[in-house]
C-alpha angles and dihedrals in degrees: 000000000000121000138172111256095213098061107003095246114160114229104168138024130180115209142179136186116202125189116196135181115253093214130081095284128093097232114148142153128194142193126190149143144142130283124205119208138196120202144185111221090200093057118110091232095049114127118195120222094253091056099046124121124202089248091058093056094042089053090054091049094049089048093049094051103043118119130225113322092346117128122228089252091051091050091051091048092047097053092043090052092046093052092044090052090051091052091048090050089054091050092048092048092049090051090062097047134070134190131209139071129287096238 
């Protein structure tokens, strides 16, 4: 995360979401990026860097990446569901394949 020293305003955050199988396989799918922010240090909802919680920044990221009329919560649910579906597809594909040699 990048912030301004003078007032603690956050201007950039890198993020990633990783979904992984909870079985023995190594199936995973990820989504990530960076989000740039502008802020007003005099605003009543301003949160300085030193006072941030993970949930604050994740909320900003979900809000910055939503599409159309989608809410931040809907965006979060959508990308989590998409990544989970990709992991499940990998698991399903692996269940129909085998490795080795016939001798």
